[in-house]
py3Dmol code that shows the C-alpha trace and the ligand (Angstrom):
import py3Dmol

protein = """\
ATOM      1  CA  UNK A   1     -34.932 -32.292 -39.360  1.00  0.00           C
ATOM      2  CA  UNK A   2     -34.085 -33.338 -35.766  1.00  0.00           C
ATOM      3  CA  UNK A   3     -33.174 -37.081 -35.356  1.00  0.00           C
ATOM      4  CA  UNK A   4     -33.483 -38.839 -31.947  1.00  0.00           C
ATOM      5  CA  UNK A   5     -31.915 -42.136 -31.713  1.00  0.00           C
ATOM      6  CA  UNK A   6     -33.559 -44.648 -29.528  1.00  0.00           C
ATOM      7  CA  UNK A   7     -31.999 -47.793 -28.405  1.00  0.00           C
ATOM      8  CA  UNK A   8     -34.892 -50.074 -29.440  1.00  0.00           C
ATOM      9  CA  UNK A   9     -38.523 -50.168 -29.767  1.00  0.00           C
ATOM     10  CA  UNK A  10     -39.435 -49.592 -26.234  1.00  0.00           C
ATOM     11  CA  UNK A  11     -37.136 -46.563 -26.035  1.00  0.00           C
ATOM     12  CA  UNK A  12     -38.619 -45.185 -29.134  1.00  0.00           C
ATOM     13  CA  UNK A  13     -42.062 -45.483 -27.936  1.00  0.00           C
ATOM     14  CA  UNK A  14     -41.329 -43.769 -24.651  1.00  0.00           C
ATOM     15  CA  UNK A  15     -39.508 -41.009 -26.367  1.00  0.00           C
ATOM     16  CA  UNK A  16     -42.359 -40.415 -28.856  1.00  0.00           C
ATOM     17  CA  UNK A  17     -44.972 -40.677 -25.970  1.00  0.00           C
ATOM     18  CA  UNK A  18     -42.908 -38.027 -24.066  1.00  0.00           C
ATOM     19  CA  UNK A  19     -43.100 -35.561 -27.136  1.00  0.00           C
ATOM     20  CA  UNK A  20     -46.984 -36.129 -27.572  1.00  0.00           C
ATOM     21  CA  UNK A  21     -47.426 -35.955 -23.848  1.00  0.00           C
ATOM     22  CA  UNK A  22     -45.531 -32.593 -23.646  1.00  0.00           C
ATOM     23  CA  UNK A  23     -47.738 -31.341 -26.406  1.00  0.00           C
ATOM     24  CA  UNK A  24     -50.818 -32.031 -24.443  1.00  0.00           C
ATOM     25  CA  UNK A  25     -49.519 -30.562 -21.377  1.00  0.00           C
ATOM     26  CA  UNK A  26     -48.507 -27.409 -23.103  1.00  0.00           C
ATOM     27  CA  UNK A  27     -51.778 -26.957 -25.077  1.00  0.00           C
ATOM     28  CA  UNK A  28     -54.445 -29.014 -23.237  1.00  0.00           C
ATOM     29  CA  UNK A  29     -56.899 -28.127 -26.185  1.00  0.00           C
ATOM     30  CA  UNK A  30     -54.517 -29.315 -28.921  1.00  0.00           C
ATOM     31  CA  UNK A  31     -55.324 -31.171 -32.219  1.00  0.00           C
ATOM     32  CA  UNK A  32     -53.311 -34.287 -32.636  1.00  0.00           C
ATOM     33  CA  UNK A  33     -52.894 -35.877 -35.904  1.00  0.00           C
ATOM     34  CA  UNK A  34     -52.634 -39.779 -35.078  1.00  0.00           C
ATOM     35  CA  UNK A  35     -51.277 -42.839 -37.099  1.00  0.00           C
ATOM     36  CA  UNK A  36     -52.025 -46.453 -37.167  1.00  0.00           C
ATOM     37  CA  UNK A  37     -49.912 -49.294 -37.764  1.00  0.00           C
ATOM     38  CA  UNK A  38     -47.615 -51.456 -35.442  1.00  0.00           C
ATOM     39  CA  UNK A  39     -45.119 -48.552 -34.792  1.00  0.00           C
ATOM     40  CA  UNK A  40     -47.425 -46.261 -32.712  1.00  0.00           C
ATOM     41  CA  UNK A  41     -48.779 -48.872 -30.355  1.00  0.00           C
ATOM     42  CA  UNK A  42     -46.000 -48.939 -27.787  1.00  0.00           C
ATOM     43  CA  UNK A  43     -46.230 -44.921 -27.663  1.00  0.00           C
ATOM     44  CA  UNK A  44     -50.056 -45.302 -27.264  1.00  0.00           C
ATOM     45  CA  UNK A  45     -49.551 -47.752 -24.407  1.00  0.00           C
ATOM     46  CA  UNK A  46     -47.202 -45.435 -22.798  1.00  0.00           C
ATOM     47  CA  UNK A  47     -49.901 -42.484 -23.196  1.00  0.00           C
ATOM     48  CA  UNK A  48     -52.341 -44.665 -21.544  1.00  0.00           C
ATOM     49  CA  UNK A  49     -50.137 -45.555 -18.720  1.00  0.00           C
ATOM     50  CA  UNK A  50     -49.395 -41.813 -18.111  1.00  0.00           C
ATOM     51  CA  UNK A  51     -53.156 -41.134 -18.381  1.00  0.00           C
ATOM     52  CA  UNK A  52     -54.028 -43.680 -15.751  1.00  0.00           C
ATOM     53  CA  UNK A  53     -51.312 -42.450 -13.330  1.00  0.00           C
ATOM     54  CA  UNK A  54     -53.019 -38.968 -13.675  1.00  0.00           C
ATOM     55  CA  UNK A  55     -50.235 -37.430 -15.466  1.00  0.00           C
ATOM     56  CA  UNK A  56     -52.125 -36.493 -18.544  1.00  0.00           C
ATOM     57  CA  UNK A  57     -55.575 -35.223 -19.313  1.00  0.00           C
ATOM     58  CA  UNK A  58     -57.025 -35.766 -22.826  1.00  0.00           C
ATOM     59  CA  UNK A  59     -60.578 -34.347 -22.205  1.00  0.00           C
ATOM     60  CA  UNK A  60     -59.973 -31.256 -24.348  1.00  0.00           C
ATOM     61  CA  UNK A  61     -57.890 -32.839 -27.035  1.00  0.00           C
ATOM     62  CA  UNK A  62     -59.081 -33.499 -30.515  1.00  0.00           C
ATOM     63  CA  UNK A  63     -57.693 -36.067 -33.160  1.00  0.00           C
ATOM     64  CA  UNK A  64     -57.507 -36.306 -36.698  1.00  0.00           C
ATOM     65  CA  UNK A  65     -56.335 -39.757 -38.239  1.00  0.00           C
ATOM     66  CA  UNK A  66     -54.261 -39.804 -41.245  1.00  0.00           C
ATOM     67  CA  UNK A  67     -56.204 -42.430 -43.230  1.00  0.00           C
ATOM     68  CA  UNK A  68     -58.759 -45.346 -43.585  1.00  0.00           C
ATOM     69  CA  UNK A  69     -59.164 -48.228 -45.710  1.00  0.00           C
ATOM     70  CA  UNK A  70     -61.829 -47.858 -48.155  1.00  0.00           C
ATOM     71  CA  UNK A  71     -65.037 -50.009 -47.788  1.00  0.00           C
ATOM     72  CA  UNK A  72     -64.576 -51.067 -44.184  1.00  0.00           C
ATOM     73  CA  UNK A  73     -67.301 -50.117 -41.585  1.00  0.00           C
ATOM     74  CA  UNK A  74     -66.267 -48.443 -38.526  1.00  0.00           C
ATOM     75  CA  UNK A  75     -66.923 -51.610 -36.374  1.00  0.00           C
ATOM     76  CA  UNK A  76     -64.635 -53.769 -38.508  1.00  0.00           C
ATOM     77  CA  UNK A  77     -61.748 -54.895 -36.519  1.00  0.00           C
ATOM     78  CA  UNK A  78     -59.568 -54.328 -39.446  1.00  0.00           C
ATOM     79  CA  UNK A  79     -60.625 -50.779 -39.810  1.00  0.00           C
ATOM     80  CA  UNK A  80     -58.566 -47.950 -38.483  1.00  0.00           C
ATOM     81  CA  UNK A  81     -61.561 -46.551 -36.466  1.00  0.00           C
ATOM     82  CA  UNK A  82     -61.712 -49.799 -34.731  1.00  0.00           C
ATOM     83  CA  UNK A  83     -57.583 -49.649 -34.123  1.00  0.00           C
ATOM     84  CA  UNK A  84     -57.818 -46.339 -32.605  1.00  0.00           C
ATOM     85  CA  UNK A  85     -60.607 -47.077 -30.290  1.00  0.00           C
ATOM     86  CA  UNK A  86     -58.851 -50.412 -29.332  1.00  0.00           C
ATOM     87  CA  UNK A  87     -55.321 -48.915 -28.862  1.00  0.00           C
ATOM     88  CA  UNK A  88     -55.961 -45.578 -27.504  1.00  0.00           C
ATOM     89  CA  UNK A  89     -59.247 -43.701 -27.351  1.00  0.00           C
ATOM     90  CA  UNK A  90     -61.340 -46.373 -25.048  1.00  0.00           C
ATOM     91  CA  UNK A  91     -58.441 -46.101 -22.547  1.00  0.00           C
ATOM     92  CA  UNK A  92     -58.276 -42.408 -22.018  1.00  0.00           C
ATOM     93  CA  UNK A  93     -60.724 -39.714 -21.005  1.00  0.00           C
ATOM     94  CA  UNK A  94     -61.028 -38.174 -24.630  1.00  0.00           C
ATOM     95  CA  UNK A  95     -64.283 -36.967 -25.957  1.00  0.00           C
ATOM     96  CA  UNK A  96     -65.084 -39.622 -28.758  1.00  0.00           C
ATOM     97  CA  UNK A  97     -67.068 -36.974 -30.763  1.00  0.00           C
ATOM     98  CA  UNK A  98     -63.613 -34.933 -30.888  1.00  0.00           C
ATOM     99  CA  UNK A  99     -61.957 -37.846 -32.607  1.00  0.00           C
ATOM    100  CA  UNK A 100     -61.976 -38.180 -36.371  1.00  0.00           C
ATOM    101  CA  UNK A 101     -60.992 -40.872 -38.659  1.00  0.00           C
ATOM    102  CA  UNK A 102     -61.703 -40.497 -42.625  1.00  0.00           C
ATOM    103  CA  UNK A 103     -65.034 -42.403 -43.233  1.00  0.00           C
ATOM    104  CA  UNK A 104     -63.978 -45.602 -45.011  1.00  0.00           C
ATOM    105  CA  UNK A 105     -67.588 -46.775 -45.027  1.00  0.00           C
ATOM    106  CA  UNK A 106     -68.593 -43.973 -47.462  1.00  0.00           C
ATOM    107  CA  UNK A 107     -68.432 -45.318 -50.936  1.00  0.00           C
ATOM    108  CA  UNK A 108     -68.375 -41.812 -52.533  1.00  0.00           C
ATOM    109  CA  UNK A 109     -64.774 -41.102 -52.395  1.00  0.00           C
ATOM    110  CA  UNK A 110     -65.044 -37.531 -53.557  1.00  0.00           C
ATOM    111  CA  UNK A 111     -67.585 -36.677 -50.640  1.00  0.00           C
ATOM    112  CA  UNK A 112     -65.506 -38.735 -48.245  1.00  0.00           C
ATOM    113  CA  UNK A 113     -62.248 -36.818 -49.031  1.00  0.00           C
ATOM    114  CA  UNK A 114     -63.680 -33.385 -49.234  1.00  0.00           C
ATOM    115  CA  UNK A 115     -65.576 -33.331 -46.068  1.00  0.00           C
ATOM    116  CA  UNK A 116     -62.652 -34.707 -44.328  1.00  0.00           C
ATOM    117  CA  UNK A 117     -60.446 -32.002 -45.669  1.00  0.00           C
ATOM    118  CA  UNK A 118     -63.185 -29.410 -44.688  1.00  0.00           C
ATOM    119  CA  UNK A 119     -62.905 -30.848 -41.164  1.00  0.00           C
ATOM    120  CA  UNK A 120     -59.199 -30.557 -40.816  1.00  0.00           C
ATOM    121  CA  UNK A 121     -58.939 -27.191 -42.429  1.00  0.00           C
ATOM    122  CA  UNK A 122     -61.655 -25.776 -40.014  1.00  0.00           C
ATOM    123  CA  UNK A 123     -59.920 -27.022 -37.056  1.00  0.00           C
ATOM    124  CA  UNK A 124     -56.906 -24.955 -38.309  1.00  0.00           C
ATOM    125  CA  UNK A 125     -54.866 -28.167 -39.044  1.00  0.00           C
ATOM    126  CA  UNK A 126     -53.144 -29.926 -36.156  1.00  0.00           C
ATOM    127  CA  UNK A 127     -50.572 -28.935 -33.748  1.00  0.00           C
ATOM    128  CA  UNK A 128     -48.577 -32.211 -33.868  1.00  0.00           C
ATOM    129  CA  UNK A 129     -48.799 -34.790 -36.637  1.00  0.00           C
ATOM    130  CA  UNK A 130     -47.565 -38.259 -35.711  1.00  0.00           C
ATOM    131  CA  UNK A 131     -46.501 -40.456 -38.481  1.00  0.00           C
ATOM    132  CA  UNK A 132     -45.034 -44.007 -39.126  1.00  0.00           C
ATOM    133  CA  UNK A 133     -43.570 -44.638 -42.352  1.00  0.00           C
ATOM    134  CA  UNK A 134     -43.964 -47.555 -44.873  1.00  0.00           C
ATOM    135  CA  UNK A 135     -41.391 -49.700 -46.207  1.00  0.00           C
ATOM    136  CA  UNK A 136     -41.377 -47.897 -49.500  1.00  0.00           C
ATOM    137  CA  UNK A 137     -41.237 -44.252 -47.819  1.00  0.00           C
ATOM    138  CA  UNK A 138     -45.189 -43.674 -47.710  1.00  0.00           C
ATOM    139  CA  UNK A 139     -46.786 -41.693 -45.072  1.00  0.00           C
ATOM    140  CA  UNK A 140     -50.317 -41.968 -44.298  1.00  0.00           C
ATOM    141  CA  UNK A 141     -51.418 -43.931 -47.451  1.00  0.00           C
ATOM    142  CA  UNK A 142     -49.599 -41.511 -49.782  1.00  0.00           C
ATOM    143  CA  UNK A 143     -47.730 -43.936 -51.879  1.00  0.00           C
ATOM    144  CA  UNK A 144     -44.857 -43.209 -54.135  1.00  0.00           C
ATOM    145  CA  UNK A 145     -46.192 -41.315 -56.930  1.00  0.00           C
ATOM    146  CA  UNK A 146     -45.387 -38.841 -59.862  1.00  0.00           C
ATOM    147  CA  UNK A 147     -46.609 -35.715 -57.727  1.00  0.00           C
ATOM    148  CA  UNK A 148     -47.360 -35.029 -54.214  1.00  0.00           C
ATOM    149  CA  UNK A 149     -51.021 -34.753 -53.238  1.00  0.00           C
ATOM    150  CA  UNK A 150     -52.389 -31.614 -51.779  1.00  0.00           C
ATOM    151  CA  UNK A 151     -55.697 -32.768 -49.838  1.00  0.00           C
ATOM    152  CA  UNK A 152     -57.336 -35.793 -48.793  1.00  0.00           C
ATOM    153  CA  UNK A 153     -57.598 -38.517 -51.472  1.00  0.00           C
ATOM    154  CA  UNK A 154     -58.631 -41.937 -52.690  1.00  0.00           C
ATOM    155  CA  UNK A 155     -55.405 -44.124 -53.358  1.00  0.00           C
ATOM    156  CA  UNK A 156     -54.777 -47.416 -55.058  1.00  0.00           C
ATOM    157  CA  UNK A 157     -52.467 -49.345 -52.529  1.00  0.00           C
ATOM    158  CA  UNK A 158     -49.314 -50.589 -53.972  1.00  0.00           C
ATOM    159  CA  UNK A 159     -48.637 -54.364 -53.869  1.00  0.00           C
ATOM    160  CA  UNK A 160     -45.833 -53.979 -51.345  1.00  0.00           C
ATOM    161  CA  UNK A 161     -48.030 -52.030 -49.043  1.00  0.00           C
ATOM    162  CA  UNK A 162     -50.817 -54.796 -49.361  1.00  0.00           C
ATOM    163  CA  UNK A 163     -48.358 -57.544 -48.879  1.00  0.00           C
ATOM    164  CA  UNK A 164     -46.781 -55.628 -45.745  1.00  0.00           C
ATOM    165  CA  UNK A 165     -50.359 -54.872 -44.328  1.00  0.00           C
ATOM    166  CA  UNK A 166     -51.594 -58.383 -44.964  1.00  0.00           C
ATOM    167  CA  UNK A 167     -49.948 -59.822 -41.734  1.00  0.00           C
ATOM    168  CA  UNK A 168     -52.856 -58.134 -40.027  1.00  0.00           C
ATOM    169  CA  UNK A 169     -55.433 -59.989 -42.139  1.00  0.00           C
ATOM    170  CA  UNK A 170     -56.412 -63.472 -42.119  1.00  0.00           C
ATOM    171  CA  UNK A 171     -55.919 -63.792 -46.105  1.00  0.00           C
ATOM    172  CA  UNK A 172     -54.064 -61.526 -48.393  1.00  0.00           C
ATOM    173  CA  UNK A 173     -57.211 -61.051 -50.683  1.00  0.00           C
ATOM    174  CA  UNK A 174     -58.873 -59.575 -47.450  1.00  0.00           C
ATOM    175  CA  UNK A 175     -56.675 -56.413 -47.658  1.00  0.00           C
ATOM    176  CA  UNK A 176     -58.662 -53.480 -49.255  1.00  0.00           C
ATOM    177  CA  UNK A 177     -57.108 -52.389 -52.346  1.00  0.00           C
ATOM    178  CA  UNK A 178     -57.824 -48.706 -51.762  1.00  0.00           C
ATOM    179  CA  UNK A 179     -57.662 -46.279 -48.826  1.00  0.00           C
ATOM    180  CA  UNK A 180     -58.730 -42.385 -48.310  1.00  0.00           C
ATOM    181  CA  UNK A 181     -55.616 -40.621 -46.835  1.00  0.00           C
ATOM    182  CA  UNK A 182     -54.834 -37.246 -45.940  1.00  0.00           C
ATOM    183  CA  UNK A 183     -52.594 -35.574 -48.650  1.00  0.00           C
ATOM    184  CA  UNK A 184     -48.965 -34.530 -48.354  1.00  0.00           C
ATOM    185  CA  UNK A 185     -50.101 -31.083 -48.317  1.00  0.00           C
ATOM    186  CA  UNK A 186     -52.390 -31.624 -45.249  1.00  0.00           C
ATOM    187  CA  UNK A 187     -49.490 -33.347 -43.335  1.00  0.00           C
ATOM    188  CA  UNK A 188     -47.291 -30.410 -43.970  1.00  0.00           C
ATOM    189  CA  UNK A 189     -49.747 -28.049 -42.708  1.00  0.00           C
ATOM    190  CA  UNK A 190     -49.328 -29.589 -39.181  1.00  0.00           C
ATOM    191  CA  UNK A 191     -47.248 -27.276 -36.899  1.00  0.00           C
ATOM    192  CA  UNK A 192     -44.921 -30.128 -35.719  1.00  0.00           C
ATOM    193  CA  UNK A 193     -44.418 -33.375 -37.223  1.00  0.00           C
ATOM    194  CA  UNK A 194     -43.155 -36.469 -35.292  1.00  0.00           C
ATOM    195  CA  UNK A 195     -41.877 -39.498 -37.345  1.00  0.00           C
ATOM    196  CA  UNK A 196     -41.383 -42.725 -35.582  1.00  0.00           C
ATOM    197  CA  UNK A 197     -39.664 -45.843 -37.203  1.00  0.00           C
ATOM    198  CA  UNK A 198     -38.354 -49.074 -35.773  1.00  0.00           C
ATOM    199  CA  UNK A 199     -36.551 -51.984 -37.224  1.00  0.00           C
ATOM    200  CA  UNK A 200     -34.252 -52.817 -40.037  1.00  0.00           C
ATOM    201  CA  UNK A 201     -37.216 -52.918 -42.727  1.00  0.00           C
ATOM    202  CA  UNK A 202     -37.466 -49.114 -42.321  1.00  0.00           C
ATOM    203  CA  UNK A 203     -33.655 -48.394 -42.598  1.00  0.00           C
ATOM    204  CA  UNK A 204     -33.729 -47.734 -46.495  1.00  0.00           C
ATOM    205  CA  UNK A 205     -36.963 -45.562 -46.314  1.00  0.00           C
ATOM    206  CA  UNK A 206     -35.377 -43.607 -43.412  1.00  0.00           C
ATOM    207  CA  UNK A 207     -32.215 -43.084 -45.361  1.00  0.00           C
ATOM    208  CA  UNK A 208     -34.109 -41.876 -48.208  1.00  0.00           C
ATOM    209  CA  UNK A 209     -36.332 -39.447 -46.250  1.00  0.00           C
ATOM    210  CA  UNK A 210     -33.230 -37.953 -44.660  1.00  0.00           C
ATOM    211  CA  UNK A 211     -30.509 -37.988 -47.399  1.00  0.00           C
ATOM    212  CA  UNK A 212     -32.490 -38.681 -50.547  1.00  0.00           C
ATOM    213  CA  UNK A 213     -33.841 -35.847 -52.802  1.00  0.00           C
ATOM    214  CA  UNK A 214     -36.962 -34.478 -52.008  1.00  0.00           C
ATOM    215  CA  UNK A 215     -39.421 -36.542 -54.418  1.00  0.00           C
ATOM    216  CA  UNK A 216     -42.830 -37.784 -54.637  1.00  0.00           C
ATOM    217  CA  UNK A 217     -41.288 -41.171 -55.201  1.00  0.00           C
ATOM    218  CA  UNK A 218     -40.115 -41.196 -51.472  1.00  0.00           C
ATOM    219  CA  UNK A 219     -43.309 -39.413 -50.016  1.00  0.00           C
ATOM    220  CA  UNK A 220     -41.720 -38.938 -46.585  1.00  0.00           C
ATOM    221  CA  UNK A 221     -38.768 -36.992 -48.174  1.00  0.00           C
ATOM    222  CA  UNK A 222     -40.931 -33.910 -48.551  1.00  0.00           C
ATOM    223  CA  UNK A 223     -40.593 -33.578 -44.530  1.00  0.00           C
ATOM    224  CA  UNK A 224     -36.992 -32.167 -45.247  1.00  0.00           C
ATOM    225  CA  UNK A 225     -39.126 -29.143 -46.193  1.00  0.00           C
ATOM    226  CA  UNK A 226     -41.104 -28.988 -42.911  1.00  0.00           C
ATOM    227  CA  UNK A 227     -39.857 -26.292 -40.246  1.00  0.00           C
ATOM    228  CA  UNK A 228     -40.298 -28.474 -37.287  1.00  0.00           C
ATOM    229  CA  UNK A 229     -40.034 -32.168 -38.113  1.00  0.00           C
ATOM    230  CA  UNK A 230     -38.479 -34.714 -35.547  1.00  0.00           C
ATOM    231  CA  UNK A 231     -37.862 -38.166 -36.213  1.00  0.00           C
ATOM    232  CA  UNK A 232     -37.554 -40.673 -33.289  1.00  0.00           C
ATOM    233  CA  UNK A 233     -36.098 -44.107 -34.560  1.00  0.00           C
ATOM    234  CA  UNK A 234     -34.426 -46.920 -33.238  1.00  0.00           C
ATOM    235  CA  UNK A 235     -30.767 -47.793 -34.216  1.00  0.00           C
ATOM    236  CA  UNK A 236     -31.986 -50.512 -36.448  1.00  0.00           C
ATOM    237  CA  UNK A 237     -33.971 -48.135 -38.689  1.00  0.00           C
ATOM    238  CA  UNK A 238     -31.173 -45.678 -38.445  1.00  0.00           C
ATOM    239  CA  UNK A 239     -28.710 -48.224 -39.452  1.00  0.00           C
ATOM    240  CA  UNK A 240     -27.898 -46.730 -42.838  1.00  0.00           C
ATOM    241  CA  UNK A 241     -27.468 -43.133 -41.695  1.00  0.00           C
ATOM    242  CA  UNK A 242     -24.686 -43.742 -39.478  1.00  0.00           C
TER     243      UNK A 242
END
"""
ligand_1 = """\
16
GLP
C -49.783 -48.300 -42.999
C -50.421 -46.919 -42.609
C -49.143 -45.987 -42.198
C -48.120 -46.561 -41.374
C -47.475 -47.835 -42.410
C -46.394 -48.561 -41.512
O -49.796 -48.399 -44.447
N -51.276 -46.284 -43.434
O -49.646 -44.885 -41.673
O -46.894 -45.707 -41.276
O -48.603 -48.830 -42.426
O -46.998 -49.552 -40.721
P -46.132 -50.136 -39.612
O -46.085 -49.184 -38.382
O -46.999 -51.379 -38.952
O -44.905 -50.561 -39.969
"""
view = py3Dmol.view(width=600, height=400)
view.addModel(protein, "pdb")
view.setStyle({"model": 0}, {"cartoon": {"style": "trace"}})
view.addModel(ligand_1, "xyz")
view.setStyle({"model": 1}, {"stick": {}})
view.zoomTo()
view.show()
C-alpha cells in the first residue's frame, strides 16, 4: 500500500483528481470505478475544472459505480444515479450511455446484481477504482461481515451506516435499509485502487485498514492484498498511523 498524506480536504481532493486525471490521460478509453459520498465531491469538482480548462477529455471514458440504494428510482435526488449526474457526469463530456450504476429501481435483487456483475466482467473490470471508506471500514456498501463477498450483492445496511448517511436525508426513516453493492472480489479485480479519506471520523478505519489484520470485519483491510493500492488521506484521517 502506498500512503500519500494530504494537508486537508482540499489538498486530498486535488491529489486524488491528479491520479484520476493521469489515468484518463494515459488511457483515454479507460474504465473508471467511481464512488459516492461526501469525500469524492472535491475530487470531482477538480476534474470538472480541469475538463473545463481543456486539460481532460472524458469522451471515451466508461464508468462503473460501486453501489446504489435498493428501492430508489434513478431520478430520486437521494439516489447515487442522481448524485453522479449532479456532481460529475452532467458537467463533463462523458457519454452518459457509458456510465453505469447498479439499478436500485429493480426490486429483483438477484437479477439486478447478476446483470451488474456481467456488465463489469464484460468490460474486463476497471482500470482505476476510486473508493471512500465508511466509519466502520466499509467499502462500497460492503459492511463488516463474516466473509468477503465476491460479486455484486444485496446488503442490509448497518445501523451505524444508516445513521452516518442520514445527514443527507430529511429523516433517518427515509434512509433505505438495503443497497446493491459491488463485492469485495469485484473491487479487487480493479487494476489500480485509490482510496480517499478525510477527517477524524475516518482515523480508526484507516488505521485498521493499514495496520490491522486482513479481515471481513474491516472490509477495506483486504486492500493490503491488492498489488496497486494508493491511499490519499488528510492528516486527520492518518492521525492514528503517525
Ligand atoms: C457510503 C458509500 C460509500 C462511502 C461511504 C463514506 O456508505 N456507500 O461508498 O465511501 O458512504 O461516505 P462519506 O465519503 O460521505 O464519508
